[in-house]
N, C-alpha and C positions, 0 to 999 in steps of 0.2 A: 525292757527298755530298747534292746537291740531290734526286736521285732517291730516296735513302733516306728523306729527310724527307717527301717527297710520299707515299711508300708508307706510312710510319708514320701520317701524317695521314689517309690513306684508310682504313687499317685501324682507327684509332680511330673514325672516322666510322661505319664499318660496325658496330663494336661498340655504339656509341650507338644506331644504328637498330635493331639486334637487341634491345637492352635495352628500348627503347621499345615494340617490337612484343610482347615478352613481357609487359610491364606491361599493355598494351592487351588482350591475350588473357586475362589473369587477370581483369581488370575485367569484360570481356564475359561470361566464364564465371560470375562471381559475380552479375552482374545477371540473367543467364538463370535462375539458381536462385531469385533473389528474385522475379522475375516469375511463375515457376511457383508459388511458395508463395502469392503474392498472388492468383493466379487460383483456387487451391484454396480460399482463404478466402472469396473472392467467391462461388464456387459453393456453399459450405457455408452462407453467410449467406442466399443466395437460397432455398436449399432449406428452411432453418429458417423464413424468413418465409412461404413457401408453406404449410408444415405448420401454422404458427400461424394463418394465415388459414383453412385448412380446419377446424381445431379450433374456431375462433370461429364459423364458419358452422354447425357441427353442433349 
C-alpha cells in the first residue's frame, strides 16, 4: 500500500512539472513573438526618422 501511495505521489509530481513546463514554453513563445514585433516597430520608427531628417535637409 505504501509503494502505491509513493508511486501516485511521484506521478502527480511529474504531471505538475510537465504542466509547469508547458506553461513556461507557451509564455516564452508568446514573448518571442512580442519582441519580434517590437523590433520591427523600432526599425520602422528609425527608418521614418531618417527619412524625415533627409527630407528636412533637402
